[in-house]
C-alpha positions in Angstrom: 124.0 88.1 90.4 123.1 85.9 93.3 122.1 83.0 91.2 122.5 79.3 91.9 122.3 76.1 90.0 118.8 74.9 91.3 117.0 77.5 89.3 119.0 76.7 86.2 118.1 73.1 86.4 114.4 73.9 86.2 114.5 76.8 83.7 113.7 74.8 80.6 110.9 72.9 82.3 109.5 76.2 83.6 109.3 77.6 80.2 107.5 74.6 78.8 105.2 74.6 81.9 104.3 78.2 81.3 103.4 77.6 77.7 101.2 74.7 78.8 99.7 77.0 81.5 98.7 79.5 78.8 96.8 76.8 77.0 95.1 75.6 80.1 94.1 79.1 81.1 92.8 79.8 77.6 90.5 76.8 77.9 89.4 77.8 81.4 88.2 81.3 80.9 85.4 80.8 83.4 88.1 80.7 86.0 90.5 83.2 84.5 90.9 85.7 81.7 93.6 85.6 79.0 94.5 88.8 77.2 97.4 88.4 74.8 100.2 86.7 76.7 98.9 87.7 80.1 96.6 85.7 82.4 94.4 87.4 84.9 93.4 84.8 87.6 90.0 84.6 89.0 91.2 85.9 92.3 92.1 89.3 90.6 88.6 89.8 89.0 86.2 92.0 90.9 82.5 91.4 90.4 79.7 94.0 91.1 78.6 92.2 94.3 82.2 92.4 95.7 82.4 96.2 96.0 82.8 97.1 99.6 82.4 93.5 100.7 85.3 91.4 99.3 88.8 92.3 98.0 90.7 90.8 95.1 94.4 90.2 94.4 96.3 92.4 92.1 98.4 89.7 90.4 98.7 88.9 86.7 101.2 86.4 85.2 102.8 85.7 81.9 101.2 82.6 80.5 103.6 82.2 77.7 106.9 84.0 77.6 107.1 83.4 73.8 104.1 85.7 73.3 105.3 88.5 75.6 106.9 91.8 74.8 110.1 90.0 73.7 112.4 91.5 76.4 112.1 89.1 79.3 115.8 89.3 79.9 115.9 88.8 83.7 118.0 86.1 85.2 115.2 83.8 86.3 113.5 80.9 84.4 111.9 82.1 81.2 113.4 85.6 81.7 111.7 86.7 84.9 113.5 89.4 86.9 115.5 88.2 89.9 116.3 89.9 93.2 119.7 90.8 91.9 118.1 92.4 88.8 115.8 94.6 90.9 118.6 95.5 93.3 120.7 96.7 90.3 117.9 98.6 88.7 117.0 100.4 91.9 120.5 100.8 93.4 119.7 98.7 96.4 121.8 96.8 98.9 121.8 93.0 98.7 121.6 92.6 102.4 119.9 94.2 105.3 116.6 94.3 107.1 115.4 93.8 110.7 112.3 93.2 112.8 109.3 91.9 110.8 107.8 92.6 107.4 104.2 91.3 107.7 102.1 90.1 104.7 98.3 90.1 105.0 96.6 87.8 102.5 93.5 85.5 102.4 93.2 81.7 102.6 96.0 79.3 103.3 99.0 78.3 101.2 100.0 74.8 102.3 103.3 75.1 100.4 104.3 78.5 101.7 107.3 77.4 103.7 108.8 74.9 101.2 108.3 77.3 98.3 109.8 80.2 100.3 112.9 78.1 101.1 113.2 76.9 97.5 113.1 80.5 96.2 115.5 81.6 98.9 118.0 78.8 98.0 117.8 79.6 94.3 118.8 83.3 94.9 121.2 82.9 97.9 118.8 84.3 100.5 118.4 83.1 104.1 116.2 80.1 104.6 113.9 79.1 107.5 115.4 76.1 109.3 112.3 75.2 111.3 109.9 72.7 109.9 107.0 74.2 111.9 105.6 77.0 109.8 103.6 78.5 112.7 106.4 78.4 115.3 106.6 82.0 116.7 110.3 81.5 117.4 111.1 81.0 113.7 113.8 83.5 112.7 113.2 83.9 108.9 109.6 82.9 108.0 106.4 82.2 109.9 102.7 81.9 109.2 100.0 83.2 111.6 96.4 82.2 111.3 94.5 85.4 111.9 91.4 83.7 113.4 93.5 81.2 115.4 92.4 78.4 113.0 94.0 77.3 109.8 92.1 78.8 106.9 90.9 76.8 103.9 92.6 77.1 100.5 91.5 79.1 97.5 90.5 76.3 95.2 91.6 78.3 92.1 95.2 78.7 93.4 95.2 82.5 92.8 95.6 83.6 96.4 98.3 80.9 96.9 100.3 82.4 94.0 99.7 85.9 95.6 101.1 84.7 98.9 104.2 83.2 97.3 104.9 86.4 95.4 104.4 88.6 98.5 106.5 86.6 101.0 109.3 85.9 98.5 109.7 89.5 97.3 109.5 91.1 100.7 112.2 88.7 101.7 114.3 89.4 98.6 114.4 93.2 99.4 115.0 92.8 103.2 116.8 89.4 103.5 117.6 89.8 107.2 114.1 90.7 108.3 111.7 88.1 109.4 108.7 87.6 107.1 105.4 86.8 108.8 102.4 85.8 106.6 99.1 86.6 108.3 96.4 84.5 106.7 92.8 85.8 106.8 90.0 83.2 106.8 88.6 84.4 103.5 88.9 87.4 101.2 86.0 89.2 102.8 86.9 92.7 103.9 85.8 91.9 107.4 88.3 89.0 107.6 91.1 90.9 105.9 90.7 93.9 108.3 90.7 91.5 111.2 93.9 90.0 109.9 95.3 93.5 109.6 94.7 94.1 113.2 96.4 90.8 114.1 99.4 91.8 112.1 99.5 95.3 113.7 99.6 93.9 117.2 101.7 90.8 116.7 104.8 90.1 118.7 106.7 86.9 117.9 108.5 84.5 120.3 111.7 86.5 119.7 110.2 89.8 120.7 110.1 91.1 117.1 107.3 93.3 115.8 106.0 94.1 112.3 107.4 97.4 111.1 106.0 97.2 107.6 102.7 95.5 106.6 102.1 94.8 102.9 98.6 94.3 101.4 98.6 93.3 97.8 94.8 93.3 97.6 92.0 95.8 97.3 88.8 96.8 95.5 86.7 99.6 94.2 86.2 102.5 96.5 82.9 102.7 98.5 81.2 105.3 100.6 81.9 103.4 103.8 85.7 103.1 103.3 86.7 105.9 105.5 85.3 104.0 108.5 88.0 101.3 107.8 90.9 103.7 107.8 91.4 103.0 111.5 92.8 99.6 110.7 95.8 101.3 109.2 96.2 104.4 111.5 98.9 103.2 113.8 102.4 104.6 114.6 104.0 101.2 115.1 104.1 100.1 111.5 104.0 101.5 108.0 101.3 100.1 105.8 101.6 99.4 102.0 98.9 98.5 99.5 98.8 97.9 95.8 97.3 100.7 93.7 95.5 98.3 91.4 95.9 96.9 87.9 93.1 98.5 86.0 94.3 102.1 85.6 91.8 104.6 87.0 89.9 105.1 89.3 91.7 104.6 92.6 91.1 101.5 94.7 90.9 101.0 98.5 92.8 100.5 100.8 95.5 102.0 98.6 93.6 105.4 98.7 93.7 105.5 102.5 95.8 108.4 103.8 97.4 105.9 106.2 98.7 103.7 103.4 101.7 104.0 101.1 100.1 103.4 97.7 102.2 101.2 95.5 102.0 101.8 91.7 103.4 100.0 88.8 106.1 100.5 86.1 107.6 98.6 83.2 111.4 98.0 83.3 113.1 97.4 79.9 116.4 95.7 79.8 118.8 94.3 77.2 119.5 90.6 76.6 122.2 90.7 79.2 119.8 92.1 81.8 121.2 95.6 81.8 118.8 98.4 82.5 117.6 100.4 79.5 114.6 102.4 80.6 111.6 102.6 82.9 108.1 103.8 82.1 104.7 103.8 83.7 103.0 100.4 83.3 100.7 101.7 80.6 97.0 101.2 80.2 96.2 99.3 77.0 92.6 99.9 75.9 92.2 96.5 74.2 93.3 94.7 77.3 92.0 97.1 80.0 94.8 96.8 82.4 97.8 98.8 83.6 99.1 100.4 86.7 96.5 101.8 89.1 96.1 105.3 90.4 94.0 108.4 90.4 92.2 110.8 92.7 90.1 109.2 95.5 86.4 109.7 95.4 86.1 109.6 99.1 89.4 110.4 100.9 90.4 114.0 101.4 93.9 115.2 100.5 96.3 114.5 103.4 98.9 117.0 104.5 101.8 115.2 103.0 100.3 115.9 99.5 99.8 119.6 100.1 102.8 120.3 97.8 101.0 118.7 94.9 97.6 120.2 95.6 97.6 121.8 92.2 97.5 118.2 90.7 95.3 116.3 93.2 92.9 119.1 94.3 91.1 118.4 97.5 91.3 114.6 97.2 93.9 112.0 98.1 96.0 111.1 95.1 97.4 107.7 94.3 100.0 106.1 93.9 102.7 107.5 96.2 105.6 105.5 94.8 106.1 102.7 92.3 108.1 99.7 91.2 108.3 97.1 88.5 104.8 95.5 88.0 104.2 94.8 84.3 103.6 91.1 84.0 105.3 91.1 80.6 108.5 92.2 82.3 107.6 90.5 85.6 109.5 89.0 88.5 110.4 85.4 89.2 108.2 83.6 91.7 108.3 79.9 92.9 104.8 78.5 93.6 103.9 74.8 93.5 100.3 74.9 94.8 98.1 73.8 91.8 96.7 76.6 89.8 93.3 75.7 88.2 94.0 72.1 89.3 97.3 71.9 87.6 100.7 72.1 89.3 103.5 74.5 88.1 106.7 75.8 89.6 108.4 79.0 88.3 106.2 81.9 87.3 106.7 85.4 85.8 104.4 87.5 87.8 103.4 91.1 87.7 100.6 93.4 88.8 100.9 96.0 91.5 100.8 93.0 93.9 104.5 92.8 93.1 105.1 96.5 94.0 103.6 96.4 97.5 105.9 93.7 99.1 108.9 94.9 97.1 108.5 98.5 98.4 107.7 97.3 101.9 111.0 95.3 101.9 113.0 98.3 100.6 111.5 100.5 103.4 112.5 97.9 106.0 116.0 97.8 104.7 116.2 101.6 104.7 115.0 101.9 108.3 117.4 99.2 109.4 120.3 101.2 107.8 119.4 104.4 109.6 118.8 102.6 112.9 115.2 103.4 113.6 111.8 103.1 111.9 109.5 106.0 111.0 106.5 106.4 113.3 103.8 105.0 111.0 102.8 105.4 107.4 102.3 109.2 107.5 105.8 109.7 108.9 107.2 107.6 106.1 105.0 109.3 103.5 106.3 112.7 104.7 109.9 111.4 104.0 108.9 110.1 100.5 107.3 113.4 99.5 110.1 115.4 101.0 112.3 113.6 98.4 110.0 114.4 95.5 112.0 115.6 92.6 115.4 114.8 93.9 118.0 112.0 93.5 116.3 109.5 95.8 113.7 108.6 93.1 113.8 108.0 89.4 111.2 110.4 87.9 109.1 108.4 85.4 108.1 110.6 82.6 106.7 108.2 79.9 103.6 106.0 79.8 99.9 106.6 80.7 97.4 105.4 83.2 94.1 105.3 81.3 93.1 108.9 82.0 96.5 110.3 83.1 100.0 110.5 81.6 103.3 110.2 83.4 105.4 113.4 83.3 108.0 115.4 85.3 107.3 115.4 89.0 104.5 113.6 90.8 101.8 112.1 88.6 98.8 109.7 88.9 100.7 107.0 87.1 103.8 106.5 89.3 103.6 109.0 92.1 107.1 110.3 93.1 108.7 107.6 90.9 110.7 104.5 91.7 113.5 104.1 94.2 117.1 105.0 93.6 118.7 103.7 96.7 117.1 103.7 100.1 117.5 107.4 100.9 114.0 108.3 100.0 112.6 106.1 102.7 114.7 107.5 105.5 113.1 109.8 108.0 114.1 113.4 107.6 113.5 116.8 109.2 113.1 119.9 107.1 116.3 121.5 108.1 115.4 124.9 106.6 114.2 125.7 110.1 116.6 123.6 112.1 120.0 123.6 110.5 122.0 126.6 109.5 124.7 126.0 106.9 127.2 128.3 105.3 126.6 129.0 101.6 127.7 131.4 98.9 130.3 132.1 96.2 133.9 131.0 96.7 136.6 132.6 94.5 139.4 130.3 93.4 142.9 131.8 93.1 145.2 128.9 93.7 147.5 127.1 91.3 146.6 123.6 92.4 143.8 121.6 90.7 142.0 120.9 94.0 140.2 123.4 96.3 138.8 122.7 99.7 136.0 124.7 101.3 135.1 124.2 104.9 131.4 124.5 105.8 130.0 124.8 109.2 126.6 123.2 110.1 124.8 124.3 113.2 121.6 122.7 114.6 119.4 125.6 115.4 116.4 123.4 116.2 115.1 122.0 119.5 115.7 118.3 118.7 118.8 116.2 118.0 119.5 115.5 114.4 120.9 112.0 113.8 123.1 111.2 110.8 123.8 110.5 108.1 122.9 114.0 106.8 122.6 114.6 103.1 124.0 117.9 102.0 122.5 118.9 98.7 124.1 121.5 96.5 121.5 123.6 94.8 124.0 124.6 92.1 127.6 123.9 91.2 129.4 125.6 88.4 132.9 125.4 87.0 133.9 122.5 89.3 133.2 119.0 90.3 132.8 117.8 93.9 135.2 114.9 94.3 135.5 114.3 98.1 134.5 115.5 101.5 135.8 114.9 105.0 133.6 112.8 107.3 131.4 111.4 104.6 129.9 108.1 103.9 129.6 108.7 100.2 130.0 111.4 97.6 127.5 111.3 94.8 127.0 113.8 92.0 124.0 113.1 89.9 123.3 115.5 87.0 122.1 118.8 88.3 121.9 117.8 92.0 125.3 117.0 93.5 125.2 115.9 97.1 127.1 114.2 99.8 126.1 112.0 102.7 127.8 113.3 105.9 128.7 110.6 108.4 127.5 112.6 111.5 126.5 110.4 114.4 124.3 113.1 115.9 124.1 116.9 116.2 122.5 118.1 119.4 120.5 121.4 119.6 122.9 124.3 119.4 125.8 122.1 118.4 128.0 122.7 115.3 130.2 120.5 113.1 132.4 121.2 110.1 132.9 119.4 106.8 135.5 120.0 104.2 134.3 119.9 100.6 137.1 119.1 98.0 136.5 120.3 94.5 138.2 119.4 91.3 139.0 122.8 89.8 137.9 123.3 86.2 137.2 127.0 86.0 138.1 130.4 87.5 135.2 130.5 90.0 133.6 127.8 92.2 130.0 128.7 92.9 127.6 126.6 94.9 124.6 127.0 97.2 123.5 124.6 99.9 119.8 124.7 99.5 118.8 121.6 101.5 120.2 119.4 104.2 118.3 116.2 105.0 118.8 114.8 108.4 116.7 112.7 110.8 115.1 113.9 114.0 115.7 111.7 117.1 112.8 109.5 118.3 
């Protein structure tokens, strides 16, 4: 793990502080709500007069680790999950990222830069060397005031904790990208949407632009919401939003067809931090919280969900994709702005507020790896749904979301599932119409234990396909794929063996060959190549 001594030195104090925080919050229920071991801050509570007018955060935190689920086995203080934990659970790289991941939140966090750097130092991430938090030439972290004037603070400290979570975990997943926090004047929808527009059009002093924009806030749907979709309908960036923490129904802007809706899961690990299982962050009736999702009341089904029309009907379904969000198995966040008037440091934080910046950072890392960014949210969503049911995502099949249950394939609890590597975020073309690949049955009649079959791939489409290209074997019997020429990796998950072909580009009409090497275990090698995932040139 990337884990350094500063965090160890505060671990004991953090646990004591968290226990004290639970007591303070319990005695301040006018400001927050305590349900079991979990504290729901005032900023995350929606009131009837807020609907369609103001948005709330989607954070919850563990007030007392001693009263949690008993498996806070992450490497952070009190057992919160660390960047290294999440990278291991989701098979992610520990480096990568480029351009800007923008975070839109409300109010000002006066300690955003110092807390960002402390978190980064603790986990071996790049830090911002500039002492000016608003300098546009900063390389790692910057704050932008959406109105041009520094906003006031949220006196409860809830939005400040939200901002710390968002910037730190986007940074953790895309360490080499610049994080830009765009602060709206207040949490009114008018101010948040204005901040969204600022983030969309921002260019910093280095010429960098936001390629992902994360929004960990939202509220109940309203009849007027479709008129706000235009704030997210741009091809220059992909927009993420939390699906909510109250089960069903869906919330906005997560339900917008121009948003990647981020749902929540629970990751269970052993005392050494090793992955055990992952389920939907389940709705608990007595506590009335859990991962958000459900069919939209106002947004129609977008084309990228046509494949799941039997589930969602004519309405837009949420979430699209999920990640760890259960506050009782939450992530480590460093935030020193006083909460309810009392200062604390390390927190164990959850809610789908954690999912949105985490997934935005992963998407940035994936785009950096492939060399270009998808043209907006719907292009990225097309890639995500193209990977539905394959090795790029972990299918979550247990847990429930108030009215819905997780199960095989897409569901209203976790969408397509959780990331397994970055392949599910890479732009693809449906090569069933653009790539012709040899397939069939190959008889083995050699004495050696290895057998090589050469395949020819031909681009029959009108646009260039840029590598890497994933060659997925629909079936493979009596043999194991062990190697292939010209590959970046050879992976054989159960039932869906595949290889990533290191092809720089394949122009229209061009062909290339690849040799597949099998470890012979039976009299006949049979396989079909039912899918090739490439990326069209931009």
